[in-house]
N, C-alpha and C positions, 0 to 999 in steps of 0.2 A: 251290667256288663254288656258290651257291644259285640254283636256277632255279624261278621261280613258274610255275604252270600251272593249267589248268582241265581236268578230265576230263569229256568229253562223249560222247554217242552219238546216232546216228540209226539206228533199227531194229536196235540191238545192234551195229552197225558202230561201234567205239569209237575215241576219239581222245584224245591228249594235246595240248592247245592251249596254245602258248607265245607270249605277246605280247612278242616279243624285239626291240623297236624299237632298243634300244641294246646288244644282247647279240650277241657273235660266235657264229656257228653252231657247234653242238656236232658232234662227229665221228660218222661212220656207226657206228662201234663203240659209242659211247655211246648212240646211238639204239636200236641192237639190244639193248643191255643193259637200257635202260629199258623196252623193249617186252615183256620177258620177264614172263609172268604169274605166275611163282612167286617170282622174286627182284627184279623191278622194279615198275613201275607197271602195266604191261600195257595194250597197245593194238594196234589194227590199223595205224593211221597216226599219225605226229606231224605236227601242223599248226603251222608256224612263221610267225608273223605279223610283218611288217615295215612300215615306213613306206611309203606308196604312192609309186610312181614317176610315175604320171599325176596331175595336180593335181585332177582330178574324182573320183578314187577315194577310198574310205574306208580301204582297207587293201591291202597286197600279201601274198599267202600262198604258201608253198611246202609241198609234201607229201612226206613220207618214209615209206616202208613199214616194216613191222616188221623187215625184214632190213637196214635202213639205206639201201636204194636210193631214189632220188628218182623220184617219179611226176609226170606232167604235169597231172593233173586228178583231182578227187574230188568227186562230187556230194553225198554225205552230209556230207563234210567242209565243203564250201562252205555248206551249209545250217546246220551247227553254228556256223560263223564268223559268219554273218548273225545267228543267234539271239543269240550272245554280244555282238555289237556293238549289236544292238537293245536288249538288256537294260541295257547300260552307257550308251547315249546317248539312249534313248527314241525313236530314229528307226526307222521301219519300212520305208522305201525306201532301199536301200543299193546301192553299186557296189563290187564286189569285183574286185581285179586279181590276175592270175596270169600264168604264162609264156605262155599262149595269148592273152592280151588282157584284156578286161573282161567281167564278168557281172553283170547286174542281179539283185537279190534283194529279196524282199518278205516281211515277217513279218506274218501276219494276227492278228486279235484272238483267235482260238482257239488261237494258238501254232503253227500249221502254217507251215512256211517253204517258199517257192518260189524256185527259182534258174533263171535262163536258162542252159542248158547249151550253147548254140551249135547250129549246124546239123550234123546227121550227115554225115560224109564217107565215102562208100563206096569211094573209090579205094584199091586195094591199097597204093599208095605212101604213103598218109596214115598207115598204121599204124606201120611198113611191114609188108607181107606179100608174099612172093614169088609172083607169078602172071603168066602171059604176057599176060593181058588182064583187064579188069573183067568180072565175072559176078555173077549173083544168088547163086550158091552155088559152093563149091569142094570138091574131094575131096582130103583130106590123108591120107597114109599114116602110120599109127601102128602100129609093130611088125608090119607086113605086113597090117594091116587098114585098109580105106578108111573114113574118117570124113567126113561132109558138114558143112562149116562155112559160116557166113555172117559176113563181116567188116565192121567199121565202126570209124571213129575218132570218139570223143566228146571229142576233145582228148587222149585216151589210147587205146591199142589194145585192141580187143575182138574176140573170135570167139564166135559163138553157135551152139550145137548144139540143134536141135529134138529133143525127146524125147516119148515117149508117156506116161510116168509119171515125175514128178519125184522120187518116193520111191525108185525103183529106178535112177535115172540114175547112170552110172558116174563120178561126180564125182571120187572119190578116185583112180581109175585114169587116166581121160582128162585130168582137170584138169592135173596136173603134166606129163604127156606133151605136151599141146598148148601149155601155157604156155611151155615151153622148146623147142618144135619148131623145127627149122632154118629153116622158112619164115617164122618170126616173129623177125627178127634182134634186135629189142629186147624180146623176150618179149611176152606178151599176157595179158589177163584173159579167162578162159574161162567163158562162161555156158551153162547148161543150161536151156532154156525149154520149158515145156509150155503150148501155146496152148489155152486152154479154150474161148474164143469170141472175137468181135471186140473185146471190151472187157476181157478178163480173161486174165492170164498168171500162171503159177506159175514161180518162178525160183530157181535156186541158182547161185552164182558162186564159182569158184576164182580168187582174186585174185593177180595177179602180185606176188611178193615177200612174200606173207602166207599164202596157203592159202585154204581155204573160209571165208567170213565169214558172219555172220548177215544182212548186208545190203550191197548195193553199188549206190550211186546211179547211177553211170555205166553199170553193168551193166544196171540196169533200163531206162535210156535206150537202150542198145544193143539189148536184146531187143525193145523197142517199135519201134525204127527198122527193124530187119531184118524184123520181122514185118509191119510196114506195107508195106515195100518188096516183100514177097512177096505182098501182097494179102490177108493174113489178119487184119489188125488195123485198127481205125478210128483216128481222130485223137485220142482220149483213152482211155487204158487204165489199169486198176488192176493193179499188179504185186504179187503176194504173194511175199515172201521169208521165210526162216525167222524173221527178227526182226520182221516186220510188213509193213504195206502202204504203198506209195507210189503216187502218181498221176503218169503221164507224159502230157503233151499236146504235140501237134505240129501246127501249122496247115499245114505242107507246105513244099515247096521254097522256099528264100529266107528262111525264118523259123526262129528258134531253137526248140529243144525245151525245154519247161519241166518241171522235176522238183519235186514237192510232197510233203511228209511231215513227220513229227515231227523235232524236234531238241531233245535233252534235256541240261541241265547236271546232272552227277552230284555233283561236289564240286570244291573248290579246294584246292591244297596247294603245298608247296615240296619240292624234292628237291636233294640235294647231288650235283653231277656232277664 
């Protein structure tokens, strides 16, 4: 069976985008095989596009990590989908549907794409995260060592560790240990954030089901949200990830957080599955 796709990326966070409105979903094993960077197409996530369920929406999308597991949300992926739809339809204001609801998206004349990512949810149960009560920060035991984390749901689960130097942050060691920590029953995305000033953050993210990526849109949103909740960030922040820059803006409680950055089409192709 032949599957048509578009390869895209946002900040080097790369995707195989499949407009599968009449195609049965491929298996998790096939997704994992296609994600392999040596023997497959290579990607962090597969974005599976279906006909919308809500009449006002332009598309319904599902997200699958490189290991074949399904994710709830993907900020860079949503921006790539919006860019793909804008290129094919000529419309720059779009409504994207996903398992958490609807997200507005806007594609600007300079090619930057903004997506409304919803309001951050700091309740431990929203991730879920095992904690006796809600707090600003939590101490998690990792191999006998205490690690301070801040947790938030951006439609998917995130834990953020504040660090003094992003270059020496223990991403490779703490990332996988926290991702699968028993206090995160559904696993979590783990961000390591260096807060430079009230408007600038440097960030690395160990993504659930993928590993460290060049960019993570929801991770950037999570870092901004917990940094602002801690009183250390303003309402518009530039987040520098290994793959580039995004802007995260949040007007405050009751309002959605907006993620803005590049979304690039790399190539189109077909693959036998």
